[in-house]
One Martini backbone bead per residue (centre of mass of N, CA, C, O) as a GRO file, in nm:
protein
  300
    1MET     BB    1   0.732  -0.073  -1.618
    2GLN     BB    2   0.619   0.182  -1.425
    3GLN     BB    3   0.258   0.224  -1.337
    4ILE     BB    4   0.301   0.287  -1.024
    5VAL     BB    5   0.280   0.615  -0.869
    6PRO     BB    6   0.368   0.790  -0.615
    7ASN     BB    7   0.174   1.051  -0.451
    8LEU     BB    8   0.277   1.356  -0.296
    9TRP     BB    9   0.134   1.572  -0.059
   10PHE     BB   10   0.175   1.927  -0.057
   11ASP     BB   11   0.247   2.262   0.102
   12GLY     BB   12   0.496   2.396  -0.089
   13GLN     BB   13   0.729   2.128  -0.067
   14ALA     BB   14   0.804   1.965  -0.323
   15LYS     BB   15   1.093   2.058  -0.401
   16ALA     BB   16   1.231   2.020  -0.128
   17ALA     BB   17   1.173   1.717  -0.110
   18ALA     BB   18   1.308   1.621  -0.372
   19ASP     BB   19   1.589   1.731  -0.298
   20PHE     BB   20   1.623   1.566  -0.039
   21TYR     BB   21   1.608   1.280  -0.173
   22ALA     BB   22   1.839   1.321  -0.379
   23ALA     BB   23   2.049   1.346  -0.133
   24ALA     BB   24   1.983   1.092   0.057
   25PHE     BB   25   2.014   0.918  -0.189
   26GLN     BB   26   2.227   0.755  -0.395
   27ASN     BB   27   1.989   0.680  -0.623
   28ALA     BB   28   1.904   1.002  -0.721
   29LYS     BB   29   1.653   1.219  -0.895
   30VAL     BB   30   1.550   1.486  -1.074
   31LEU     BB   31   1.338   1.515  -1.361
   32ARG     BB   32   1.073   1.716  -1.318
   33MET     BB   33   0.882   2.031  -1.374
   34ASP     BB   34   0.565   2.175  -1.291
   35ARG     BB   35   0.327   2.439  -1.356
   36TYR     BB   36   0.105   2.655  -1.299
   37THR     BB   37  -0.185   2.792  -1.437
   38GLU     BB   38  -0.465   2.968  -1.508
   39ALA     BB   39  -0.585   2.710  -1.547
   40GLY     BB   40  -0.805   2.621  -1.293
   41LYS     BB   41  -0.789   2.829  -1.050
   42GLU     BB   42  -1.082   2.791  -0.928
   43ILE     BB   43  -0.979   2.504  -0.818
   44HIS     BB   44  -0.663   2.516  -0.720
   45GLY     BB   45  -0.560   2.825  -0.621
   46HIS     BB   46  -0.310   2.893  -0.799
   47GLU     BB   47  -0.049   3.054  -0.915
   48PRO     BB   48   0.106   3.135  -1.177
   49GLY     BB   49   0.423   2.946  -1.156
   50GLU     BB   50   0.375   2.752  -0.958
   51VAL     BB   51   0.448   2.468  -0.821
   52MET     BB   52   0.308   2.152  -0.884
   53THR     BB   53   0.528   1.934  -0.995
   54VAL     BB   54   0.763   1.666  -0.891
   55GLU     BB   55   0.979   1.450  -1.047
   56PHE     BB   56   1.122   1.148  -0.908
   57GLU     BB   57   1.410   0.929  -0.828
   58ILE     BB   58   1.447   0.599  -0.662
   59GLU     BB   59   1.594   0.327  -0.744
   60GLY     BB   60   1.400   0.343  -1.019
   61GLN     BB   61   1.170   0.499  -0.864
   62ARG     BB   62   0.887   0.675  -0.906
   63PHE     BB   63   0.787   1.011  -0.815
   64ILE     BB   64   0.533   1.247  -0.688
   65ALA     BB   65   0.525   1.594  -0.623
   66LEU     BB   66   0.255   1.784  -0.471
   67ASN     BB   67   0.105   2.106  -0.477
   68GLY     BB   68  -0.210   2.118  -0.318
   69GLY     BB   69  -0.213   2.190  -0.007
   70PRO     BB   70  -0.388   2.178   0.319
   71GLN     BB   71  -0.606   1.942   0.304
   72PHE     BB   72  -0.372   1.718   0.313
   73LYS     BB   73  -0.215   1.439   0.489
   74ILE     BB   74   0.047   1.263   0.564
   75THR     BB   75   0.080   0.913   0.645
   76PRO     BB   76   0.188   0.591   0.772
   77ALA     BB   77  -0.010   0.408   0.607
   78ILE     BB   78   0.198   0.508   0.392
   79SER     BB   79   0.497   0.348   0.298
   80PHE     BB   80   0.863   0.282   0.255
   81PHE     BB   81   1.051   0.029   0.156
   82VAL     BB   82   1.407  -0.018   0.225
   83ARG     BB   83   1.644  -0.227   0.073
   84CYS     BB   84   1.942  -0.321   0.223
   85SER     BB   85   2.266  -0.479   0.188
   86THR     BB   86   2.375  -0.303   0.436
   87ALA     BB   87   2.431  -0.160   0.739
   88GLU     BB   88   2.563   0.098   0.631
   89GLU     BB   89   2.325   0.182   0.452
   90VAL     BB   90   2.122   0.209   0.675
   91ASN     BB   91   2.273   0.422   0.846
   92THR     BB   92   2.298   0.645   0.630
   93LEU     BB   93   1.997   0.680   0.565
   94TRP     BB   94   1.905   0.744   0.848
   95GLN     BB   95   2.079   0.997   0.881
   96ASN     BB   96   1.954   1.154   0.632
   97LEU     BB   97   1.633   1.129   0.736
   98SER     BB   98   1.626   1.212   1.064
   99PRO     BB   99   1.604   1.502   1.056
  100ASP     BB  100   1.318   1.600   1.214
  101ALA     BB  101   1.203   1.329   1.290
  102ASP     BB  102   0.977   1.065   1.337
  103ILE     BB  103   0.996   0.793   1.553
  104LEU     BB  104   0.853   0.469   1.528
  105MET     BB  105   1.127   0.290   1.501
  106GLU     BB  106   1.405   0.206   1.609
  107LEU     BB  107   1.726   0.161   1.538
  108ASN     BB  108   1.762  -0.199   1.512
  109GLU     BB  109   1.719  -0.510   1.646
  110TYR     BB  110   1.514  -0.775   1.515
  111PRO     BB  111   1.356  -1.068   1.453
  112PHE     BB  112   1.332  -0.976   1.126
  113SER     BB  113   1.606  -0.795   1.180
  114LYS     BB  114   1.931  -0.667   1.221
  115ARG     BB  115   1.824  -0.395   1.056
  116TYR     BB  116   1.588  -0.146   1.178
  117GLY     BB  117   1.368   0.134   1.068
  118TRP     BB  118   1.112   0.392   1.155
  119LEU     BB  119   1.015   0.692   0.972
  120SER     BB  120   0.924   1.040   0.975
  121ASP     BB  121   0.997   1.287   0.806
  122LYS     BB  122   1.000   1.637   0.775
  123PHE     BB  123   0.750   1.581   0.548
  124GLY     BB  124   0.595   1.292   0.651
  125VAL     BB  125   0.751   1.065   0.529
  126SER     BB  126   0.763   0.711   0.526
  127TRP     BB  127   1.032   0.488   0.642
  128GLN     BB  128   1.151   0.150   0.585
  129ILE     BB  129   1.456   0.036   0.709
  130ILE     BB  130   1.627  -0.256   0.570
  131LEU     BB  131   1.795  -0.545   0.603
  132ASN     BB  132   1.884  -0.708   0.277
  133GLU     BB  133   2.111  -0.949   0.176
  134THR     BB  134   1.942  -1.011  -0.053
  135GLU     BB  135   1.866  -0.993  -0.368
  136VAL     BB  136   1.683  -0.732  -0.539
  137SER     BB  137   1.473  -0.593  -0.793
  138GLN     BB  138   1.317  -0.411  -0.564
  139LYS     BB  139   1.401  -0.173  -0.331
  140ILE     BB  140   1.115  -0.027  -0.344
  141ALA     BB  141   0.813  -0.042  -0.135
  142THR     BB  142   0.487  -0.015  -0.104
  143SER     BB  143   0.304   0.044   0.207
  144LEU     BB  144   0.010  -0.097   0.361
  145MET     BB  145  -0.178   0.014   0.648
  146PHE     BB  146  -0.430  -0.145   0.837
  147THR     BB  147  -0.651   0.056   1.019
  148GLN     BB  148  -0.891   0.069   1.225
  149ASN     BB  149  -1.166   0.000   1.026
  150VAL     BB  150  -0.936  -0.184   0.840
  151ALA     BB  151  -0.853  -0.380   1.029
  152GLY     BB  152  -0.806  -0.701   0.875
  153LYS     BB  153  -0.801  -0.622   0.536
  154ALA     BB  154  -0.541  -0.701   0.382
  155GLU     BB  155  -0.610  -0.967   0.238
  156GLU     BB  156  -0.858  -0.870   0.090
  157ALA     BB  157  -0.709  -0.645  -0.064
  158MET     BB  158  -0.505  -0.815  -0.217
  159ASN     BB  159  -0.719  -0.981  -0.367
  160PHE     BB  160  -0.855  -0.743  -0.502
  161TYR     BB  161  -0.619  -0.608  -0.654
  162THR     BB  162  -0.536  -0.875  -0.813
  163SER     BB  163  -0.821  -0.872  -0.969
  164VAL     BB  164  -0.781  -0.591  -1.123
  165PHE     BB  165  -0.483  -0.649  -1.198
  166PRO     BB  166  -0.247  -0.729  -1.395
  167ASN     BB  167   0.025  -0.886  -1.314
  168SER     BB  168  -0.079  -1.050  -1.043
  169ALA     BB  169   0.005  -1.128  -0.686
  170VAL     BB  170   0.027  -1.327  -0.409
  171GLY     BB  171   0.253  -1.381  -0.160
  172LEU     BB  172   0.391  -1.343   0.112
  173VAL     BB  173   0.251  -1.456   0.439
  174SER     BB  174   0.232  -1.316   0.761
  175ARG     BB  175   0.103  -1.403   1.085
  176TYR     BB  176  -0.071  -1.372   1.349
  177GLU     BB  177  -0.070  -1.480   1.672
  178ALA     BB  178  -0.134  -1.591   1.955
  179GLY     BB  179  -0.083  -1.319   2.186
  180GLN     BB  180  -0.099  -1.039   1.978
  181GLU     BB  181  -0.245  -0.835   2.115
  182PRO     BB  182  -0.489  -0.676   1.929
  183ASP     BB  183  -0.418  -0.869   1.727
  184VAL     BB  184  -0.546  -1.098   1.506
  185GLU     BB  185  -0.554  -1.405   1.450
  186GLY     BB  186  -0.444  -1.436   1.100
  187THR     BB  187  -0.356  -1.180   1.037
  188VAL     BB  188  -0.152  -0.938   0.880
  189MET     BB  189   0.179  -0.868   0.938
  190TYR     BB  190   0.298  -0.969   0.644
  191GLY     BB  191   0.269  -0.869   0.293
  192GLU     BB  192   0.299  -0.978  -0.048
  193PHE     BB  193   0.253  -0.799  -0.365
  194THR     BB  194   0.142  -0.782  -0.714
  195LEU     BB  195   0.127  -0.498  -0.947
  196LEU     BB  196   0.211  -0.471  -1.252
  197SER     BB  197   0.496  -0.601  -1.154
  198GLN     BB  198   0.466  -0.464  -0.866
  199LYS     BB  199   0.585  -0.427  -0.547
  200LEU     BB  200   0.409  -0.484  -0.240
  201VAL     BB  201   0.272  -0.397   0.088
  202ALA     BB  202   0.094  -0.557   0.370
  203MET     BB  203  -0.075  -0.447   0.681
  204ASP     BB  204  -0.180  -0.510   1.000
  205SER     BB  205  -0.330  -0.283   1.266
  206ALA     BB  206  -0.479  -0.276   1.606
  207GLN     BB  207  -0.363  -0.051   1.705
  208ASP     BB  208  -0.358   0.286   1.847
  209HIS     BB  209  -0.400   0.459   1.585
  210GLU     BB  210  -0.424   0.794   1.437
  211PHE     BB  211  -0.404   0.654   1.155
  212THR     BB  212  -0.478   0.666   0.801
  213PHE     BB  213  -0.598   0.694   0.509
  214THR     BB  214  -0.509   0.935   0.253
  215GLU     BB  215  -0.450   1.180   0.004
  216GLY     BB  216  -0.144   1.227   0.070
  217ILE     BB  217  -0.136   0.932  -0.059
  218SER     BB  218  -0.117   0.822  -0.391
  219LEU     BB  219  -0.199   0.606  -0.676
  220LEU     BB  220  -0.060   0.615  -0.990
  221VAL     BB  221  -0.218   0.513  -1.295
  222GLU     BB  222  -0.090   0.425  -1.603
  223CYS     BB  223  -0.263   0.469  -1.914
  224LYS     BB  224  -0.324   0.389  -2.262
  225THR     BB  225  -0.638   0.351  -2.229
  226GLN     BB  226  -0.977   0.387  -2.185
  227GLU     BB  227  -1.034   0.097  -2.096
  228GLU     BB  228  -0.855   0.104  -1.849
  229ILE     BB  229  -0.983   0.337  -1.703
  230ASP     BB  230  -1.269   0.220  -1.683
  231ALA     BB  231  -1.199  -0.042  -1.528
  232TYR     BB  232  -1.061   0.083  -1.276
  233TRP     BB  233  -1.284   0.274  -1.194
  234GLU     BB  234  -1.511   0.064  -1.151
  235ALA     BB  235  -1.350  -0.117  -0.942
  236LEU     BB  236  -1.247   0.117  -0.724
  237SER     BB  237  -1.477   0.308  -0.692
  238ALA     BB  238  -1.649   0.407  -0.357
  239VAL     BB  239  -1.639   0.746  -0.351
  240PRO     BB  240  -1.797   0.981  -0.519
  241GLU     BB  241  -1.700   1.250  -0.361
  242SER     BB  242  -1.381   1.183  -0.451
  243GLU     BB  243  -1.427   1.255  -0.741
  244ALA     BB  244  -1.134   1.399  -0.917
  245CYS     BB  245  -0.916   1.446  -1.164
  246GLY     BB  246  -0.874   1.110  -1.147
  247TRP     BB  247  -0.979   1.066  -0.866
  248LEU     BB  248  -0.997   0.808  -0.604
  249LYS     BB  249  -1.180   0.592  -0.371
  250ASP     BB  250  -1.172   0.315  -0.197
  251LYS     BB  251  -1.304   0.078   0.035
  252TYR     BB  252  -1.026   0.138   0.224
  253GLY     BB  253  -0.919   0.454   0.153
  254VAL     BB  254  -0.761   0.444  -0.101
  255SER     BB  255  -0.582   0.645  -0.323
  256TRP     BB  256  -0.637   0.719  -0.673
  257GLN     BB  257  -0.485   0.759  -1.004
  258ILE     BB  258  -0.644   0.773  -1.326
  259ALA     BB  259  -0.416   0.795  -1.602
  260PRO     BB  260  -0.301   0.906  -1.894
  261VAL     BB  261  -0.017   0.917  -2.069
  262ALA     BB  262  -0.109   1.146  -2.266
  263LEU     BB  263  -0.123   1.375  -2.060
  264GLY     BB  264   0.178   1.401  -2.002
  265GLU     BB  265   0.256   1.460  -2.296
  266MET     BB  266   0.095   1.720  -2.333
  267LEU     BB  267   0.229   1.881  -2.093
  268LYS     BB  268   0.524   1.850  -2.211
  269GLU     BB  269   0.478   1.924  -2.544
  270GLY     BB  270   0.312   2.163  -2.528
  271THR     BB  271   0.192   2.447  -2.552
  272GLN     BB  272   0.069   2.687  -2.361
  273GLU     BB  273  -0.216   2.667  -2.483
  274GLN     BB  274  -0.249   2.359  -2.462
  275VAL     BB  275  -0.207   2.334  -2.158
  276GLU     BB  276  -0.442   2.514  -2.078
  277ARG     BB  277  -0.669   2.346  -2.211
  278VAL     BB  278  -0.614   2.073  -2.074
  279THR     BB  279  -0.633   2.170  -1.784
  280ALA     BB  280  -0.923   2.278  -1.800
  281ALA     BB  281  -1.044   2.000  -1.872
  282PHE     BB  282  -0.945   1.807  -1.632
  283MET     BB  283  -1.053   1.982  -1.390
  284LYS     BB  284  -1.370   1.901  -1.474
  285MET     BB  285  -1.315   1.611  -1.419
  286LYS     BB  286  -1.324   1.289  -1.319
  287LYS     BB  287  -1.307   1.098  -1.533
  288LEU     BB  288  -1.085   1.046  -1.773
  289ASP     BB  289  -1.079   1.178  -2.123
  290ILE     BB  290  -0.898   1.134  -2.396
  291ALA     BB  291  -1.063   1.261  -2.626
  292ALA     BB  292  -1.115   1.535  -2.483
  293LEU     BB  293  -0.817   1.607  -2.444
  294GLN     BB  294  -0.738   1.597  -2.743
  295ALA     BB  295  -0.935   1.817  -2.836
  296ALA     BB  296  -0.809   2.042  -2.665
  297TYR     BB  297  -0.523   2.019  -2.790
  298ASP     BB  298  -0.624   2.057  -3.107
  299GLN     BB  299  -0.734   2.320  -3.078
  300GLU     BB  300  -0.749   2.639  -3.256
   0.00000   0.00000   0.00000
């Protein structure tokens, strides 16, 4: 079961983006949509009835599109590797995603792949599309690129994250060699690691990038117990002023959402009144409290 779900921050474009991805990818679909209510309006600033989140799935991987507002922008610091089994699949997906896109690396042959390209689509989300002729169990992998003040920290971050989450390990690591300046010899050119049995990628880049990590893409961790929430929160949160509504920012600048599975169930199954009460409760929290959310849900 996927426990880490990428959350994409949009300014009113969540549904359009989810529909675009459902059409662009061969095996993709929109799963559900939730709307803002009056509860918490003084915090979220959206009118009741506006689309809040759209959950969608691509190749068995869940994503959440959030209409958060203009505060944060998605950057290529977090992108998504899509491993395709044929060159034709690479070409088709590139064609589907490339209208009005920013091309970061042209679709071409490279030393590491016979067919590869990197783009930021018209909604700002970055995709690295690569020919991978060997069979893979997870077709899409979240990729973290460590740039600017955290360039050179990819290996440290992989070791840190795998120490925090169970069912985790560092896998293949390819390193920069001498003569590949400005990247430092020995830092991570490409690294694979697993968190909660889910594969991710990490890369260092000392190039003159204008981007780094933002809240534009966060990683939602679904937890079954308060003990899990407490442990992840204590281990990961490094920027107190960024703590809000289950969100935190770690020491590398990556944003996480630590949320109970029960919250999603309450919002999905509750009456309008229950959803209003639970929403009002979690909007006021920093670290989410399952017991307090349940009390709000059960209140007569």
